[in-house]
Every structure is written in C-alpha cells, then in structure tokens.
PAPA-53060 format. One record per residue (C-alpha): y, z, x; residue in three letters. Coordinates in steps of 0.5 Angstrom, whole numbers, padded with zeros to 4 digits. Each point is the difference from the previous one (the first is absolute). Layout:
REM residues N
<pt><py>Y</py><pz>Z</pz><px>X</px><res>ala</res></pt>
...
***
This chain:
REM residues 321
<pt><py>0000</py><pz>0000</pz><px>0000</px><res>met</res></pt>
<pt><py>0005</py><pz>0002</pz><px>0006</px><res>glu</res></pt>
<pt><py>-0001</py><pz>-0007</pz><px>0003</px><res>arg</res></pt>
<pt><py>0001</py><pz>-0003</pz><px>-0007</px><res>arg</res></pt>
<pt><py>0007</py><pz>0003</pz><px>-0001</px><res>ser</res></pt>
<pt><py>0002</py><pz>-0002</pz><px>0007</px><res>ala</res></pt>
<pt><py>-0001</py><pz>-0007</pz><px>-0002</px><res>gln</res></pt>
<pt><py>0004</py><pz>0001</pz><px>-0006</px><res>thr</res></pt>
<pt><py>0006</py><pz>0002</pz><px>0004</px><res>glu</res></pt>
<pt><py>0001</py><pz>-0006</pz><px>0004</px><res>arg</res></pt>
<pt><py>0003</py><pz>-0007</pz><px>-0001</px><res>ala</res></pt>
<pt><py>-0006</py><pz>-0005</pz><px>-0001</px><res>thr</res></pt>
<pt><py>-0001</py><pz>-0003</pz><px>0007</px><res>pro</res></pt>
<pt><py>0001</py><pz>-0008</pz><px>0001</px><res>ser</res></pt>
<pt><py>-0005</py><pz>-0004</pz><px>0002</px><res>ala</res></pt>
<pt><py>-0001</py><pz>-0007</pz><px>0002</px><res>cys</res></pt>
<pt><py>-0006</py><pz>-0004</pz><px>-0001</px><res>leu</res></pt>
<pt><py>-0003</py><pz>-0005</pz><px>0006</px><res>cys</res></pt>
<pt><py>-0005</py><pz>-0006</pz><px>-0003</px><res>val</res></pt>
<pt><py>-0002</py><pz>-0004</pz><px>0006</px><res>pro</res></pt>
<pt><py>-0002</py><pz>-0006</pz><px>-0003</px><res>thr</res></pt>
<pt><py>-0005</py><pz>-0006</pz><px>0002</px><res>phe</res></pt>
<pt><py>-0001</py><pz>-0006</pz><px>-0005</px><res>arg</res></pt>
<pt><py>-0002</py><pz>0004</pz><px>-0005</px><res>arg</res></pt>
<pt><py>0006</py><pz>-0002</pz><px>-0005</px><res>pro</res></pt>
<pt><py>-0004</py><pz>0001</pz><px>-0007</px><res>ala</res></pt>
<pt><py>-0002</py><pz>0007</pz><px>0003</px><res>gly</res></pt>
<pt><py>0008</py><pz>0001</pz><px>0002</px><res>leu</res></pt>
<pt><py>0002</py><pz>-0002</pz><px>-0006</px><res>arg</res></pt>
<pt><py>-0005</py><pz>0005</pz><px>-0004</px><res>lys</res></pt>
<pt><py>0002</py><pz>0006</pz><px>0005</px><res>leu</res></pt>
<pt><py>0007</py><pz>-0002</pz><px>-0001</px><res>leu</res></pt>
<pt><py>-0001</py><pz>0001</pz><px>-0007</px><res>ala</res></pt>
<pt><py>-0004</py><pz>0007</pz><px>0000</px><res>his</res></pt>
<pt><py>0006</py><pz>0002</pz><px>0005</px><res>ile</res></pt>
<pt><py>0005</py><pz>-0001</pz><px>-0006</px><res>glu</res></pt>
<pt><py>-0004</py><pz>0005</pz><px>-0005</px><res>gln</res></pt>
<pt><py>0001</py><pz>0006</pz><px>0005</px><res>leu</res></pt>
<pt><py>0001</py><pz>0007</pz><px>-0003</px><res>thr</res></pt>
<pt><py>0004</py><pz>0002</pz><px>0007</px><res>phe</res></pt>
<pt><py>0007</py><pz>0003</pz><px>-0002</px><res>ala</res></pt>
<pt><py>0003</py><pz>-0001</pz><px>0007</px><res>gly</res></pt>
<pt><py>0003</py><pz>-0006</pz><px>0003</px><res>ala</res></pt>
<pt><py>-0005</py><pz>-0005</pz><px>0002</px><res>val</res></pt>
<pt><py>0001</py><pz>-0007</pz><px>0004</px><res>thr</res></pt>
<pt><py>-0005</py><pz>-0004</pz><px>0002</px><res>val</res></pt>
<pt><py>-0001</py><pz>-0005</pz><px>0007</px><res>val</res></pt>
<pt><py>-0005</py><pz>-0005</pz><px>-0001</px><res>val</res></pt>
<pt><py>-0002</py><pz>-0004</pz><px>0007</px><res>val</res></pt>
<pt><py>-0003</py><pz>-0006</pz><px>0000</px><res>asp</res></pt>
<pt><py>-0005</py><pz>-0002</pz><px>0006</px><res>asn</res></pt>
<pt><py>0000</py><pz>-0007</pz><px>-0002</px><res>asp</res></pt>
<pt><py>0006</py><pz>-0003</pz><px>0003</px><res>ala</res></pt>
<pt><py>-0003</py><pz>-0007</pz><px>-0001</px><res>glu</res></pt>
<pt><py>-0001</py><pz>0000</pz><px>-0008</px><res>asn</res></pt>
<pt><py>0005</py><pz>0006</pz><px>-0002</px><res>arg</res></pt>
<pt><py>-0005</py><pz>0001</pz><px>-0006</px><res>gly</res></pt>
<pt><py>0002</py><pz>0008</pz><px>-0001</px><res>gly</res></pt>
<pt><py>0008</py><pz>-0002</pz><px>0002</px><res>ala</res></pt>
<pt><py>0000</py><pz>-0005</pz><px>-0006</px><res>ala</res></pt>
<pt><py>-0003</py><pz>0006</pz><px>-0004</px><res>ile</res></pt>
<pt><py>0005</py><pz>0005</pz><px>0002</px><res>val</res></pt>
<pt><py>0006</py><pz>-0005</pz><px>-0002</px><res>glu</res></pt>
<pt><py>-0003</py><pz>-0001</pz><px>-0007</px><res>gln</res></pt>
<pt><py>0000</py><pz>0006</pz><px>-0002</px><res>leu</res></pt>
<pt><py>0005</py><pz>0005</pz><px>0005</px><res>ala</res></pt>
<pt><py>0005</py><pz>-0003</pz><px>-0006</px><res>pro</res></pt>
<pt><py>-0003</py><pz>0004</pz><px>-0005</px><res>val</res></pt>
<pt><py>-0003</py><pz>0005</pz><px>0003</px><res>ala</res></pt>
<pt><py>0000</py><pz>0008</pz><px>-0002</px><res>arg</res></pt>
<pt><py>0001</py><pz>0001</pz><px>0007</px><res>phe</res></pt>
<pt><py>0004</py><pz>-0003</pz><px>0007</px><res>pro</res></pt>
<pt><py>-0005</py><pz>-0005</pz><px>0003</px><res>val</res></pt>
<pt><py>0001</py><pz>-0003</pz><px>0006</px><res>thr</res></pt>
<pt><py>-0005</py><pz>-0005</pz><px>0005</px><res>cys</res></pt>
<pt><py>0000</py><pz>-0001</pz><px>0007</px><res>ile</res></pt>
<pt><py>-0004</py><pz>-0005</pz><px>0003</px><res>val</res></pt>
<pt><py>-0004</py><pz>0002</pz><px>0007</px><res>glu</res></pt>
<pt><py>-0002</py><pz>-0006</pz><px>0003</px><res>ser</res></pt>
<pt><py>-0005</py><pz>0004</pz><px>0005</px><res>arg</res></pt>
<pt><py>-0007</py><pz>-0001</pz><px>-0003</px><res>arg</res></pt>
<pt><py>-0004</py><pz>0007</pz><px>-0001</px><res>gly</res></pt>
<pt><py>0001</py><pz>0005</pz><px>-0005</px><res>his</res></pt>
<pt><py>0002</py><pz>0006</pz><px>0005</px><res>thr</res></pt>
<pt><py>0006</py><pz>-0005</pz><px>0001</px><res>tyr</res></pt>
<pt><py>0002</py><pz>-0001</pz><px>-0007</px><res>ala</res></pt>
<pt><py>-0001</py><pz>0008</pz><px>-0002</px><res>tyr</res></pt>
<pt><py>0004</py><pz>0002</pz><px>0007</px><res>asn</res></pt>
<pt><py>0006</py><pz>-0005</pz><px>-0003</px><res>ser</res></pt>
<pt><py>0000</py><pz>0004</pz><px>-0006</px><res>ala</res></pt>
<pt><py>0000</py><pz>0006</pz><px>0003</px><res>phe</res></pt>
<pt><py>0006</py><pz>-0001</pz><px>0004</px><res>val</res></pt>
<pt><py>0004</py><pz>-0004</pz><px>-0006</px><res>ser</res></pt>
<pt><py>-0002</py><pz>0006</pz><px>-0004</px><res>ala</res></pt>
<pt><py>0003</py><pz>0006</pz><px>0006</px><res>cys</res></pt>
<pt><py>0006</py><pz>-0004</pz><px>0001</px><res>arg</res></pt>
<pt><py>0002</py><pz>-0001</pz><px>-0007</px><res>ala</res></pt>
<pt><py>0007</py><pz>0002</pz><px>-0003</px><res>ala</res></pt>
<pt><py>-0001</py><pz>0006</pz><px>-0003</px><res>pro</res></pt>
<pt><py>-0006</py><pz>0001</pz><px>0003</px><res>ala</res></pt>
<pt><py>-0006</py><pz>0003</pz><px>-0004</px><res>pro</res></pt>
<pt><py>-0003</py><pz>0007</pz><px>0000</px><res>asp</res></pt>
<pt><py>-0007</py><pz>-0003</pz><px>0000</px><res>tyr</res></pt>
<pt><py>-0004</py><pz>-0007</pz><px>0002</px><res>val</res></pt>
<pt><py>-0006</py><pz>-0002</pz><px>-0005</px><res>ala</res></pt>
<pt><py>-0005</py><pz>-0006</pz><px>0001</px><res>val</res></pt>
<pt><py>-0004</py><pz>-0004</pz><px>-0004</px><res>leu</res></pt>
<pt><py>-0004</py><pz>-0007</pz><px>0002</px><res>asp</res></pt>
<pt><py>0001</py><pz>-0006</pz><px>-0004</px><res>asp</res></pt>
<pt><py>-0007</py><pz>0001</pz><px>-0003</px><res>asp</res></pt>
<pt><py>0001</py><pz>0006</pz><px>-0003</px><res>glu</res></pt>
<pt><py>0005</py><pz>0003</pz><px>-0006</px><res>tyr</res></pt>
<pt><py>0001</py><pz>0007</pz><px>-0002</px><res>pro</res></pt>
<pt><py>-0001</py><pz>0004</pz><px>-0005</px><res>asp</res></pt>
<pt><py>0007</py><pz>0002</pz><px>-0004</px><res>pro</res></pt>
<pt><py>0000</py><pz>0006</pz><px>0003</px><res>asn</res></pt>
<pt><py>-0002</py><pz>-0001</pz><px>0007</px><res>trp</res></pt>
<pt><py>0007</py><pz>0001</pz><px>0003</px><res>leu</res></pt>
<pt><py>0002</py><pz>0007</pz><px>-0004</px><res>ala</res></pt>
<pt><py>-0007</py><pz>0003</pz><px>0002</px><res>glu</res></pt>
<pt><py>0001</py><pz>-0002</pz><px>0007</px><res>leu</res></pt>
<pt><py>0006</py><pz>0003</pz><px>0001</px><res>met</res></pt>
<pt><py>-0002</py><pz>0006</pz><px>-0004</px><res>lys</res></pt>
<pt><py>-0005</py><pz>0002</pz><px>0005</px><res>val</res></pt>
<pt><py>0005</py><pz>-0002</pz><px>0005</px><res>ala</res></pt>
<pt><py>0005</py><pz>0005</pz><px>-0002</px><res>leu</res></pt>
<pt><py>-0005</py><pz>0005</pz><px>-0002</px><res>glu</res></pt>
<pt><py>-0004</py><pz>0001</pz><px>0006</px><res>tyr</res></pt>
<pt><py>0006</py><pz>-0002</pz><px>0004</px><res>asp</res></pt>
<pt><py>-0004</py><pz>-0005</pz><px>0005</px><res>val</res></pt>
<pt><py>0002</py><pz>-0006</pz><px>0004</px><res>asp</res></pt>
<pt><py>-0005</py><pz>-0005</pz><px>-0003</px><res>ile</res></pt>
<pt><py>-0004</py><pz>-0001</pz><px>-0006</px><res>val</res></pt>
<pt><py>-0006</py><pz>-0005</pz><px>-0002</px><res>gly</res></pt>
<pt><py>-0004</py><pz>-0001</pz><px>-0007</px><res>gly</res></pt>
<pt><py>-0005</py><pz>-0003</pz><px>-0003</px><res>pro</res></pt>
<pt><py>-0001</py><pz>-0008</pz><px>0000</px><res>val</res></pt>
<pt><py>-0005</py><pz>-0002</pz><px>-0006</px><res>phe</res></pt>
<pt><py>-0004</py><pz>-0007</pz><px>0001</px><res>pro</res></pt>
<pt><py>0001</py><pz>-0004</pz><px>-0006</px><res>val</res></pt>
<pt><py>-0005</py><pz>-0006</pz><px>-0001</px><res>phe</res></pt>
<pt><py>0001</py><pz>-0007</pz><px>-0001</px><res>asp</res></pt>
<pt><py>-0008</py><pz>0000</pz><px>-0001</px><res>asn</res></pt>
<pt><py>-0002</py><pz>0008</pz><px>-0003</px><res>pro</res></pt>
<pt><py>-0007</py><pz>-0002</pz><px>-0002</px><res>ser</res></pt>
<pt><py>-0002</py><pz>-0001</pz><px>0007</px><res>his</res></pt>
<pt><py>-0005</py><pz>0005</pz><px>0003</px><res>trp</res></pt>
<pt><py>0006</py><pz>0001</pz><px>0006</px><res>leu</res></pt>
<pt><py>0004</py><pz>0001</pz><px>-0004</px><res>ala</res></pt>
<pt><py>-0003</py><pz>0006</pz><px>-0004</px><res>lys</res></pt>
<pt><py>-0003</py><pz>0002</pz><px>0006</px><res>ser</res></pt>
<pt><py>0005</py><pz>0005</pz><px>0002</px><res>gly</res></pt>
<pt><py>0000</py><pz>-0002</pz><px>0007</px><res>leu</res></pt>
<pt><py>0007</py><pz>-0002</pz><px>-0001</px><res>tyr</res></pt>
<pt><py>0003</py><pz>0007</pz><px>-0003</px><res>ala</res></pt>
<pt><py>0006</py><pz>0002</pz><px>0003</px><res>pro</res></pt>
<pt><py>0000</py><pz>0006</pz><px>0004</px><res>thr</res></pt>
<pt><py>0003</py><pz>0007</pz><px>-0005</px><res>arg</res></pt>
<pt><py>0002</py><pz>0006</pz><px>0002</px><res>ser</res></pt>
<pt><py>0003</py><pz>0006</pz><px>-0004</px><res>arg</res></pt>
<pt><py>0008</py><pz>0000</pz><px>0000</px><res>thr</res></pt>
<pt><py>0003</py><pz>0004</pz><px>0005</px><res>gly</res></pt>
<pt><py>0000</py><pz>-0001</pz><px>0008</px><res>arg</res></pt>
<pt><py>-0005</py><pz>-0003</pz><px>0004</px><res>val</res></pt>
<pt><py>-0001</py><pz>-0001</pz><px>0007</px><res>pro</res></pt>
<pt><py>0002</py><pz>-0007</pz><px>0000</px><res>met</res></pt>
<pt><py>0000</py><pz>-0007</pz><px>-0004</px><res>ile</res></pt>
<pt><py>-0003</py><pz>-0006</pz><px>0001</px><res>tyr</res></pt>
<pt><py>0003</py><pz>-0006</pz><px>-0003</px><res>gly</res></pt>
<pt><py>0007</py><pz>-0003</pz><px>-0001</px><res>ala</res></pt>
<pt><py>-0002</py><pz>-0004</pz><px>-0007</px><res>gly</res></pt>
<pt><py>0002</py><pz>0007</pz><px>-0004</px><res>asn</res></pt>
<pt><py>0005</py><pz>0004</pz><px>0005</px><res>met</res></pt>
<pt><py>0006</py><pz>0004</pz><px>0000</px><res>leu</res></pt>
<pt><py>0004</py><pz>0002</pz><px>0007</px><res>ile</res></pt>
<pt><py>0006</py><pz>0004</pz><px>0001</px><res>arg</res></pt>
<pt><py>0005</py><pz>-0006</pz><px>0002</px><res>arg</res></pt>
<pt><py>0003</py><pz>0005</pz><px>0006</px><res>thr</res></pt>
<pt><py>-0007</py><pz>0001</pz><px>0003</px><res>val</res></pt>
<pt><py>-0001</py><pz>-0008</pz><px>-0001</px><res>leu</res></pt>
<pt><py>0006</py><pz>-0001</pz><px>0004</px><res>glu</res></pt>
<pt><py>-0003</py><pz>0003</pz><px>0007</px><res>gln</res></pt>
<pt><py>-0005</py><pz>-0005</pz><px>0000</px><res>tyr</res></pt>
<pt><py>0004</py><pz>-0006</pz><px>-0001</px><res>leu</res></pt>
<pt><py>-0002</py><pz>-0003</pz><px>0007</px><res>asp</res></pt>
<pt><py>-0006</py><pz>-0002</pz><px>-0003</px><res>glu</res></pt>
<pt><py>-0003</py><pz>0003</pz><px>-0005</px><res>pro</res></pt>
<pt><py>-0006</py><pz>-0004</pz><px>-0002</px><res>phe</res></pt>
<pt><py>-0003</py><pz>-0002</pz><px>0007</px><res>his</res></pt>
<pt><py>0000</py><pz>-0008</pz><px>0000</px><res>his</res></pt>
<pt><py>-0007</py><pz>0001</pz><px>0003</px><res>ala</res></pt>
<pt><py>-0002</py><pz>0001</pz><px>-0007</px><res>phe</res></pt>
<pt><py>0004</py><pz>-0006</pz><px>-0002</px><res>ala</res></pt>
<pt><py>-0006</py><pz>-0004</pz><px>-0003</px><res>phe</res></pt>
<pt><py>-0006</py><pz>0006</pz><px>0000</px><res>thr</res></pt>
<pt><py>0002</py><pz>0005</pz><px>-0005</px><res>gly</res></pt>
<pt><py>0000</py><pz>0007</pz><px>0003</px><res>gly</res></pt>
<pt><py>0008</py><pz>0001</pz><px>0002</px><res>ser</res></pt>
<pt><py>0001</py><pz>0004</pz><px>-0006</px><res>asp</res></pt>
<pt><py>-0005</py><pz>0005</pz><px>0003</px><res>ser</res></pt>
<pt><py>0002</py><pz>0000</pz><px>0006</px><res>glu</res></pt>
<pt><py>0007</py><pz>0002</pz><px>-0002</px><res>phe</res></pt>
<pt><py>-0002</py><pz>0006</pz><px>-0004</px><res>phe</res></pt>
<pt><py>-0004</py><pz>0002</pz><px>0006</px><res>lys</res></pt>
<pt><py>0006</py><pz>0000</pz><px>0004</px><res>arg</res></pt>
<pt><py>0004</py><pz>0004</pz><px>-0005</px><res>cys</res></pt>
<pt><py>-0005</py><pz>0004</pz><px>0000</px><res>gln</res></pt>
<pt><py>0000</py><pz>0002</pz><px>0007</px><res>asn</res></pt>
<pt><py>0007</py><pz>0000</pz><px>0000</px><res>asp</res></pt>
<pt><py>-0001</py><pz>0006</pz><px>-0005</px><res>gly</res></pt>
<pt><py>0003</py><pz>-0003</pz><px>-0006</px><res>arg</res></pt>
<pt><py>-0003</py><pz>0002</pz><px>-0007</px><res>ser</res></pt>
<pt><py>-0004</py><pz>-0003</pz><px>-0006</px><res>phe</res></pt>
<pt><py>-0002</py><pz>0001</pz><px>-0007</px><res>ala</res></pt>
<pt><py>-0004</py><pz>-0004</pz><px>-0005</px><res>trp</res></pt>
<pt><py>0003</py><pz>-0002</pz><px>-0007</px><res>ala</res></pt>
<pt><py>-0007</py><pz>-0001</pz><px>-0004</px><res>asp</res></pt>
<pt><py>0004</py><pz>-0002</pz><px>-0007</px><res>asp</res></pt>
<pt><py>0004</py><pz>-0005</pz><px>0004</px><res>ala</res></pt>
<pt><py>-0004</py><pz>-0006</pz><px>-0002</px><res>his</res></pt>
<pt><py>0000</py><pz>-0007</pz><px>0003</px><res>val</res></pt>
<pt><py>-0004</py><pz>-0006</pz><px>-0002</px><res>phe</res></pt>
<pt><py>-0003</py><pz>-0005</pz><px>0005</px><res>glu</res></pt>
<pt><py>-0003</py><pz>-0007</pz><px>-0003</px><res>thr</res></pt>
<pt><py>-0006</py><pz>-0002</pz><px>0003</px><res>met</res></pt>
<pt><py>-0002</py><pz>-0007</pz><px>-0001</px><res>pro</res></pt>
<pt><py>-0006</py><pz>-0003</pz><px>0000</px><res>arg</res></pt>
<pt><py>0000</py><pz>-0002</pz><px>0007</px><res>ser</res></pt>
<pt><py>0000</py><pz>0008</pz><px>0002</px><res>arg</res></pt>
<pt><py>-0007</py><pz>0001</pz><px>-0004</px><res>thr</res></pt>
<pt><py>-0004</py><pz>-0002</pz><px>0004</px><res>thr</res></pt>
<pt><py>-0005</py><pz>0004</pz><px>0006</px><res>val</res></pt>
<pt><py>0003</py><pz>-0004</pz><px>0005</px><res>gly</res></pt>
<pt><py>0008</py><pz>0002</pz><px>-0001</px><res>tyr</res></pt>
<pt><py>-0003</py><pz>0007</pz><px>-0001</px><res>val</res></pt>
<pt><py>-0005</py><pz>0000</pz><px>0007</px><res>leu</res></pt>
<pt><py>0006</py><pz>-0003</pz><px>0003</px><res>arg</res></pt>
<pt><py>0006</py><pz>0005</pz><px>-0002</px><res>arg</res></pt>
<pt><py>-0005</py><pz>0005</pz><px>0003</px><res>lys</res></pt>
<pt><py>-0001</py><pz>-0003</pz><px>0006</px><res>phe</res></pt>
<pt><py>0007</py><pz>0000</pz><px>0001</px><res>arg</res></pt>
<pt><py>0001</py><pz>0007</pz><px>-0001</px><res>thr</res></pt>
<pt><py>-0005</py><pz>0001</pz><px>0005</px><res>gly</res></pt>
<pt><py>0004</py><pz>-0004</pz><px>0005</px><res>thr</res></pt>
<pt><py>0007</py><pz>0003</pz><px>-0003</px><res>glu</res></pt>
<pt><py>-0003</py><pz>0007</pz><px>0002</px><res>ala</res></pt>
<pt><py>-0001</py><pz>-0002</pz><px>0007</px><res>thr</res></pt>
<pt><py>0006</py><pz>-0003</pz><px>0001</px><res>arg</res></pt>
<pt><py>0005</py><pz>0006</pz><px>-0002</px><res>ile</res></pt>
<pt><py>-0004</py><pz>0005</pz><px>0004</px><res>asp</res></pt>
<pt><py>0001</py><pz>-0004</pz><px>0006</px><res>arg</res></pt>
<pt><py>0008</py><pz>-0002</pz><px>-0002</px><res>arg</res></pt>
<pt><py>0001</py><pz>0008</pz><px>-0001</px><res>leu</res></pt>
<pt><py>-0003</py><pz>0002</pz><px>0006</px><res>thr</res></pt>
<pt><py>0004</py><pz>-0005</pz><px>0004</px><res>gly</res></pt>
<pt><py>-0006</py><pz>-0003</pz><px>0003</px><res>gly</res></pt>
<pt><py>-0002</py><pz>0007</pz><px>0003</px><res>thr</res></pt>
<pt><py>-0008</py><pz>0002</pz><px>0000</px><res>gly</res></pt>
<pt><py>-0002</py><pz>-0006</pz><px>0002</px><res>gly</res></pt>
<pt><py>-0008</py><pz>0000</pz><px>0001</px><res>ala</res></pt>
<pt><py>0000</py><pz>0007</pz><px>-0004</px><res>arg</res></pt>
<pt><py>0004</py><pz>-0004</pz><px>-0006</px><res>ala</res></pt>
<pt><py>-0004</py><pz>-0006</pz><px>0000</px><res>ala</res></pt>
<pt><py>-0007</py><pz>0004</pz><px>0000</px><res>leu</res></pt>
<pt><py>0003</py><pz>0004</pz><px>-0006</px><res>arg</res></pt>
<pt><py>0002</py><pz>-0007</pz><px>-0004</px><res>his</res></pt>
<pt><py>-0008</py><pz>-0002</pz><px>0002</px><res>trp</res></pt>
<pt><py>-0003</py><pz>0006</pz><px>-0002</px><res>cys</res></pt>
<pt><py>0003</py><pz>0000</pz><px>-0007</px><res>lys</res></pt>
<pt><py>-0001</py><pz>-0008</pz><px>0000</px><res>gly</res></pt>
<pt><py>-0007</py><pz>0001</pz><px>0002</px><res>leu</res></pt>
<pt><py>-0002</py><pz>0006</pz><px>-0005</px><res>gly</res></pt>
<pt><py>0003</py><pz>-0003</pz><px>-0006</px><res>leu</res></pt>
<pt><py>-0004</py><pz>-0007</pz><px>0002</px><res>leu</res></pt>
<pt><py>-0006</py><pz>0004</pz><px>0000</px><res>gly</res></pt>
<pt><py>0001</py><pz>0004</pz><px>-0006</px><res>leu</res></pt>
<pt><py>0002</py><pz>-0007</pz><px>-0004</px><res>gly</res></pt>
<pt><py>-0006</py><pz>-0003</pz><px>0003</px><res>ile</res></pt>
<pt><py>-0005</py><pz>0006</pz><px>-0001</px><res>leu</res></pt>
<pt><py>0002</py><pz>0001</pz><px>-0007</px><res>ser</res></pt>
<pt><py>-0001</py><pz>-0007</pz><px>-0002</px><res>leu</res></pt>
<pt><py>-0007</py><pz>0000</pz><px>-0002</px><res>pro</res></pt>
<pt><py>0001</py><pz>0007</pz><px>-0004</px><res>ala</res></pt>
<pt><py>0005</py><pz>-0004</pz><px>-0004</px><res>thr</res></pt>
<pt><py>-0006</py><pz>-0004</pz><px>-0004</px><res>ile</res></pt>
<pt><py>0000</py><pz>0006</pz><px>-0005</px><res>trp</res></pt>
<pt><py>0007</py><pz>0000</pz><px>0000</px><res>gly</res></pt>
<pt><py>0002</py><pz>-0006</pz><px>-0002</px><res>gly</res></pt>
<pt><py>0006</py><pz>-0005</pz><px>0002</px><res>arg</res></pt>
<pt><py>0005</py><pz>0006</pz><px>0000</px><res>arg</res></pt>
<pt><py>-0004</py><pz>0004</pz><px>0005</px><res>ala</res></pt>
<pt><py>-0001</py><pz>-0007</pz><px>0005</px><res>ala</res></pt>
<pt><py>0007</py><pz>-0001</pz><px>0000</px><res>met</res></pt>
<pt><py>0001</py><pz>0007</pz><px>0002</px><res>asn</res></pt>
<pt><py>-0005</py><pz>-0001</pz><px>0006</px><res>ser</res></pt>
<pt><py>0004</py><pz>-0007</pz><px>0002</px><res>leu</res></pt>
<pt><py>0006</py><pz>0003</pz><px>0000</px><res>ile</res></pt>
<pt><py>-0002</py><pz>0005</pz><px>0005</px><res>trp</res></pt>
<pt><py>-0002</py><pz>-0004</pz><px>0004</px><res>ala</res></pt>
<pt><py>0006</py><pz>-0005</pz><px>0000</px><res>ala</res></pt>
<pt><py>0004</py><pz>0005</pz><px>0001</px><res>arg</res></pt>
<pt><py>-0004</py><pz>0002</pz><px>0006</px><res>gly</res></pt>
<pt><py>0001</py><pz>-0007</pz><px>0003</px><res>val</res></pt>
<pt><py>0007</py><pz>0001</pz><px>-0001</px><res>gly</res></pt>
<pt><py>0000</py><pz>0006</pz><px>0005</px><res>tyr</res></pt>
<pt><py>-0004</py><pz>-0004</pz><px>0005</px><res>ile</res></pt>
<pt><py>0004</py><pz>-0007</pz><px>-0001</px><res>ala</res></pt>
<pt><py>0006</py><pz>0002</pz><px>0001</px><res>ala</res></pt>
<pt><py>-0002</py><pz>0002</pz><px>0007</px><res>glu</res></pt>
<pt><py>0000</py><pz>-0007</pz><px>0001</px><res>phe</res></pt>
<pt><py>0006</py><pz>-0002</pz><px>-0003</px><res>gly</res></pt>
<pt><py>-0003</py><pz>-0003</pz><px>-0005</px><res>val</res></pt>
<pt><py>0004</py><pz>0001</pz><px>-0007</px><res>leu</res></pt>
<pt><py>0000</py><pz>-0002</pz><px>-0007</px><res>tyr</res></pt>
<pt><py>0007</py><pz>-0003</pz><px>-0002</px><res>glu</res></pt>
<pt><py>0000</py><pz>0001</pz><px>-0007</px><res>glu</res></pt>
<pt><py>0007</py><pz>-0001</pz><px>-0002</px><res>tyr</res></pt>
<pt><py>0001</py><pz>-0006</pz><px>0004</px><res>arg</res></pt>
<pt><py>-0001</py><pz>-0004</pz><px>-0007</px><res>asn</res></pt>
<pt><py>-0001</py><pz>0006</pz><px>-0005</px><res>pro</res></pt>
<pt><py>-0003</py><pz>-0002</pz><px>-0006</px><res>arg</res></pt>
***
C-alpha cells in the first residue's frame, strides 16, 4: 500500500516508445494502430527506425499515419543494416529528444501491445523503483492448430510481478532514460547485429553495473507467428542460436580472459546438453513429439555452445521473417 501511495503523489512520467522495423509494413501498421489504444495517462512519443534504406516501407507507413496519430510519431531511416543499428539509433533519438522522456520503451514490428501495456510497465517501474522493467510476450499463431503451436514450446517466460535479478528480451521493455544515456556509445553491440543476443548482453552488462530490474507480468505484448515459424527447423535453429549466444556473451563480458578455462566451460556445457539430448531420445518413443522436441532442443543448444568456439553462427536476423 505504501508503494501505491507513493506512486499517486508523483506526476505521471513521460515515455518515448522505440520501434525498429525492417520490411514489415503490415506489422508496423498493426503495431501503430494498437499504440493508439494505449491507456497510459502520461505523455508519449513514438520513434520508428526503418532499417531498410532501399525500400523505406516503414517510413512510408509513418508518413501516412503520423498526421492523424494520437501520439507524435517520427521516423528515422538507418542505412546501416542490422537490428542493433536500428535499436541504437532509436535509443539516441529518444534520449536526445526535447523535452527528454523520463523512460524509454521498446516494441518490435512483429508485436503489438495490450492497451494497458505501458501503464503496467510504468506502474511497476515506479512501485519498485527500478531501472529496467520487462514483461511477457505471447505468441499469436497464423496456424494455431499446428502441433508445435499447441506444444507449449513457444510459451513466454513468466515471473511474479516484482523485482527480479534480470530480464532477457528487449521486445517488451521499459528503461529509465537516465540509465540508458550512460550506454549510448553502443548500448546494443554490433557484433550481434544479425545473430541476435545483443539485448541479453546489454542486460547482463547492466546487471554487472548494479542496475535494478523488475518484472511486470500484466504488461502483455503479443507477437505474430507466421507459418514459417511453426516448423521444427525454426525451433532448432533458434535454440542453436541461444547456445552460440551464451558462449559469445560469456566471452565478451569476461573480456576474452579465462582462455582455455572459459573454452573448457563452454565445451562442458555444450557436450553435457548434447549428450542429454542424444541419450534421452530413445525414451521419447513413449513421450510423443513434444518429448522428442525437448531432446532435440537440448542437443541443438549444446551444439550451439560448441559451434561458437569455432566462430560458427546463425544469422537469424539478416533476413528476418
């Protein structure tokens, strides 16, 4: 109750919503339409960064919708390809805006928020006085009857609302602007421009720097899942990528120190997961397709841990679908 009273005594903070986009004009249009429905009572501005300098489909959507939008919407065209460049351009624009927002939020162009999304993120940020807040992202399938869609493998990470050690994805995020400003040289490292993982690496850096995190379980965001994402290959490639990501982030945050010891750690984790996946496969004859997928996922992640030691990566975001 004391936290709630403290919130009501403050003026409602302002927020800048950053939206990186690449060749998803329909998704961006849908996202901007849902932003119009936000219940958040504070001032909101929207910065869209179109990462397709050739076609500029995102810029065209903003040009069309901005004159009638409920909130001020601007668009930047970022010619350097890679989602980290789009994110970072949006962050710089948000932090240097006048007047400067109190918080910066992020949504991706294949997502759309619940009307209460931003209000819930802000409520948690204020109640728990934290620097960074995250929330769940729920899949919305084009083919909901597919067995993978029903398997639970796409279920979002959930936690009780309140303080948490760290969050892991930028697709549903709110960060204090004064904190983000301290990382503006390169908040999302460009080494991850096409592979993903830059958000996890950023949050890990923030954690190491003593930043505080919270989870807002009622701040719902929805992610469109086309049929191309409901395949066994897609799931396993993603899990392979998370394995490579873990190795790369560990290397970067340790500054390359540890040498043979760090490599041994990655090999042990990788071989352990690979062995678990292979050894558990025979038992999946009784567990069905979901059990078999779990085994394959363990193996894919294990291979990813090891593959990153040889510089073998999966560039999932070079041509996102």
